[in-house]
Backbone bond lengths (Angstrom), bond angles and torsions (degrees), N, CA, C in turn:
res aa  C-N    CA-C-N  psi(-1)  N-CA   C-N-CA  omega(-1)  CA-C   N-CA-C  phi
1 M - - - 1.526 - - 1.516 106.20 -
2 R 1.323 115.24 142.79 1.461 124.04 -178.40 1.518 109.56 -77.12
3 R 1.322 120.07 141.96 1.392 121.75 174.74 1.567 108.56 -77.88
4 P 1.374 117.10 145.66 1.474 116.88 178.16 1.563 109.71 -74.34
5 D 1.291 114.96 137.41 1.453 119.69 178.39 1.568 110.40 -79.70
6 N 1.301 112.53 176.80 1.554 117.00 -175.93 1.504 110.78 -64.50
7 Y 1.348 120.24 -37.33 1.424 122.89 178.94 1.523 112.78 -61.08
8 A 1.316 116.57 -40.06 1.475 118.49 178.76 1.588 109.72 -66.13
9 R 1.316 111.18 -41.89 1.543 116.26 176.95 1.520 110.67 -59.27
10 W 1.340 116.17 -42.59 1.363 121.46 -178.71 1.563 110.91 -60.63
11 V 1.338 114.50 -51.28 1.442 119.89 179.65 1.543 110.46 -59.85
12 L 1.288 117.35 -42.00 1.472 119.75 176.68 1.560 107.89 -58.87
13 G 1.311 119.17 -46.92 1.425 120.45 177.73 1.517 117.47 -59.29
14 V 1.286 114.61 -39.97 1.474 123.07 175.25 1.567 110.73 -62.12
15 M 1.355 115.99 -46.27 1.432 122.35 179.33 1.447 112.08 -64.27
16 V 1.342 118.98 -39.80 1.466 124.65 178.02 1.527 107.22 -63.79
17 G 1.298 117.54 -45.73 1.453 122.30 -178.49 1.623 110.80 -61.45
18 I 1.314 112.35 -44.89 1.497 117.12 178.60 1.543 109.11 -61.66
19 N 1.258 117.80 -45.88 1.489 122.73 177.09 1.501 111.29 -60.22
20 F 1.362 120.14 -43.44 1.406 122.46 178.16 1.529 111.37 -59.08
21 L 1.330 114.96 -45.69 1.468 120.46 178.90 1.519 112.14 -64.39
22 N 1.327 115.80 -36.22 1.467 121.65 178.22 1.522 108.85 -61.42
23 Y 1.320 118.47 -51.55 1.452 122.12 177.69 1.500 113.67 -64.17
24 L 1.317 116.70 -37.85 1.494 119.26 177.53 1.539 107.82 -64.55
25 D 1.276 119.54 -42.30 1.533 123.00 178.50 1.535 109.53 -64.50
26 R 1.301 115.29 -36.43 1.464 118.41 -176.49 1.551 111.35 -71.85
27 Y 1.302 119.30 -36.71 1.430 121.88 -173.43 1.568 111.88 -100.06
28 I 1.263 118.74 7.18 1.479 117.65 178.02 1.532 113.87 -75.86
29 L 1.253 117.19 -29.48 1.538 120.56 -178.55 1.526 110.08 -62.64
30 P 1.307 120.79 -46.43 1.499 116.42 -179.08 1.559 110.19 -61.13
31 V 1.338 118.35 -35.11 1.433 122.23 -175.67 1.554 109.14 -66.98
32 V 1.291 118.33 -39.49 1.438 119.20 -173.33 1.586 112.88 -103.71
33 A 1.362 116.52 5.77 1.459 120.07 -173.93 1.535 111.70 -58.38
34 T 1.346 118.41 -41.54 1.452 117.70 180.00 1.523 114.81 -65.42
35 K 1.349 114.88 -34.02 1.503 120.05 177.57 1.490 109.09 -67.91
36 I 1.378 118.78 -41.03 1.429 123.16 -178.95 1.544 110.02 -67.45
37 Q 1.339 113.36 -40.02 1.506 116.86 178.92 1.541 110.49 -61.25
38 A 1.303 118.21 -41.90 1.461 124.97 -178.62 1.522 110.51 -68.11
39 E 1.315 117.32 -45.78 1.436 123.96 -176.86 1.506 113.17 -65.68
40 F 1.347 116.94 -39.46 1.536 120.07 -178.00 1.466 112.48 -109.03
41 H 1.360 119.41 6.45 1.451 120.80 178.57 1.498 113.32 57.84
42 L 1.296 116.16 51.15 1.454 124.45 -177.70 1.519 110.87 -97.45
43 D 1.313 116.70 140.57 1.472 117.58 172.43 1.512 111.39 -87.01
44 D 1.317 117.64 176.37 1.498 121.96 -176.98 1.509 111.01 -58.31
45 T 1.319 118.64 -40.11 1.417 120.35 -178.72 1.572 112.11 -65.62
46 A 1.241 118.78 -37.69 1.466 120.70 178.47 1.530 110.49 -69.58
47 I 1.270 118.24 -43.04 1.483 121.06 177.74 1.583 108.85 -65.20
48 G 1.270 116.11 -38.40 1.483 117.70 175.72 1.499 114.29 -65.54
49 A 1.355 116.86 -30.25 1.451 122.41 173.57 1.473 111.85 -65.32
50 L 1.303 122.36 -33.66 1.423 124.31 175.71 1.497 110.81 -62.10
51 G 1.306 116.68 -45.80 1.511 119.61 178.70 1.514 109.58 -66.50
52 T 1.272 117.46 -37.96 1.522 120.50 177.90 1.538 110.05 -63.69
53 A 1.327 116.43 -46.40 1.439 123.15 -179.77 1.542 109.44 -54.80
54 F 1.296 114.54 -47.82 1.488 122.78 179.04 1.483 111.00 -57.08
55 L 1.372 117.12 -50.83 1.442 119.61 -177.99 1.466 114.32 -66.65
56 L 1.374 116.99 -31.64 1.428 120.07 178.96 1.549 110.52 -68.28
57 V 1.268 118.71 -46.94 1.449 124.44 178.72 1.497 109.74 -60.25
58 Y 1.354 116.11 -42.23 1.474 121.09 177.82 1.497 113.43 -64.22
59 A 1.323 117.93 -42.48 1.415 124.54 178.71 1.555 110.97 -67.02
60 V 1.336 117.67 -43.56 1.404 120.69 -174.70 1.551 109.81 -74.06
61 A 1.289 117.17 -33.07 1.510 120.51 174.98 1.478 113.33 -72.39
62 A 1.372 118.42 -28.68 1.521 121.18 -175.41 1.557 110.10 -59.83
63 L 1.288 116.44 -43.54 1.510 118.80 -173.00 1.502 111.84 -64.13
64 P 1.328 121.33 -57.41 1.434 119.94 -177.81 1.608 111.11 -64.05
65 F 1.279 117.09 -35.20 1.520 119.78 179.51 1.561 108.77 -71.07
66 G 1.307 116.76 -32.53 1.457 119.23 179.17 1.591 109.07 -69.41
67 I 1.312 114.38 -44.80 1.480 118.46 178.60 1.527 111.41 -63.12
68 W 1.407 115.97 -42.60 1.361 120.93 -179.59 1.572 109.89 -65.04
69 A 1.296 119.26 -40.15 1.454 124.04 178.49 1.492 109.76 -62.44
70 D 1.367 118.63 -41.47 1.461 120.85 -179.39 1.625 111.84 -66.95
71 R 1.345 113.61 -32.60 1.449 116.39 -174.51 1.498 114.42 -103.97
72 G 1.267 120.04 -20.45 1.435 125.11 -177.22 1.481 117.56 -101.65
73 V 1.306 116.72 -166.49 1.518 122.08 179.98 1.528 104.58 -89.40
74 R 1.317 115.57 114.90 1.490 120.54 -172.74 1.513 113.74 -60.64
75 R 1.376 116.88 -33.73 1.454 120.62 176.67 1.547 111.76 -59.39
76 T 1.323 114.97 -39.20 1.490 119.17 178.63 1.506 110.38 -72.60
77 V 1.327 118.34 -37.28 1.392 123.00 -175.66 1.611 106.56 -67.95
78 V 1.292 116.77 -45.32 1.533 118.82 179.61 1.584 108.55 -64.32
79 G 1.305 115.82 -42.12 1.489 116.34 -178.18 1.467 111.66 -67.06
80 V 1.272 122.39 -43.30 1.448 125.21 175.20 1.525 110.16 -62.97
81 G 1.342 118.41 -46.20 1.435 119.88 179.94 1.476 115.50 -61.96
82 V 1.396 116.78 -41.62 1.459 119.08 174.86 1.474 113.20 -66.58
83 T 1.322 119.42 -35.13 1.439 122.33 177.62 1.515 110.96 -68.48
84 I 1.271 122.12 -46.29 1.466 125.85 175.38 1.531 110.43 -58.21
85 W 1.352 116.23 -46.23 1.490 121.96 -179.25 1.486 110.57 -65.21
86 S 1.313 120.21 -39.92 1.495 123.42 178.14 1.478 111.94 -69.27
87 L 1.321 116.95 -36.96 1.548 119.11 179.51 1.528 106.20 -68.25
88 A 1.353 117.08 -45.05 1.436 121.01 179.23 1.490 112.85 -58.17
89 T 1.336 118.26 -41.54 1.448 124.45 177.43 1.526 108.48 -64.47
90 L 1.334 116.36 -45.90 1.447 119.70 -178.29 1.577 110.23 -62.56
91 L 1.256 116.07 -46.01 1.513 120.62 -178.56 1.476 109.85 -66.01
92 T 1.308 121.27 -26.24 1.494 122.26 -179.53 1.453 105.68 -69.87
93 G 1.382 120.93 -34.97 1.420 122.89 -178.06 1.571 114.94 -71.04
94 L 1.353 113.69 -15.37 1.477 116.02 -174.24 1.435 109.08 -88.21
């Protein structure tokens, strides 16, 4: 078996980092939900709708991105996906 070269290790590290940030972004809402509720005077239904909206967007985006990843250049798919996700996260903070 061939040993992985440095580039393969670097790619693996980048992908692990992207996946870590993805999970961090996914699980941040439950951590800060009580503070968001207090700040914006939201009831439990409204804060639950935030989680539902996140999951719906995530689920709807997964299908076209999955098809695109299967048929397209994966490097481009990952780059575009990370860019869109980063912009969405940035705009959420505004």
